[in-house]
Residue, then its C-alpha position, 0 to 999 in steps of 0.5 A: m499499499l501506497n500512503i501518501t500525505r496531502r493538506r486540503g487543497e491538494r490532488i492525487i493521480v490515478g493512472d491517466d485520468i482519476y484523480v483524489s482531492v483533499l477537500e476538507v479535514s476536520g478533525q477525524s475526519v477527510r473528505l474526498g473528491i473523486e473526479a473520474p471517467r464514468s467508465v470509473r465505478v467508484y464505492r465507498e468501501e461499505l457499500w461494495l461489500e454490501i452490493k458484493a455481498q447482494n449478487e453472492a447471495a442472489v448466485k447461490a439462491a439462482a443455483g438453488a433455484s431449479l425450474p418445474e418438469g416440463a417449463l422448457p420447451e425440446l427444442g428441435p431441429a430449426p426450421g427449414s435446416a438440414d438433416p445433419g445424416d446429409a451432410g457429409p462427413p465433417r470438417g476437419s475428419a478424415e474420412g473429407g477435410g473441406p466442407p462439408v457436400r452437399r448431397r442431391s436428392 
């Protein structure tokens, strides 16, 4: 961890485009200003830990939930698709090696 001493009005730069400014010092509290691109998420640690715990709980709940029998339809071949047996040897196989050959019926 890097420890830096700064006074009110002074800043530090993180990377190329994140600026942390000391706005106010009052007793045990320090008020900081953070300038960062919108793509960079900035959280107070206690909020980040709470969000992380909620996300982990949601993942566990979703993993434990199972769908009732028959909730999802069985998927067959797409409409208009050819029978896989008509496509010839698989690509890259020792039998063909090239693209599949379509046979005329």
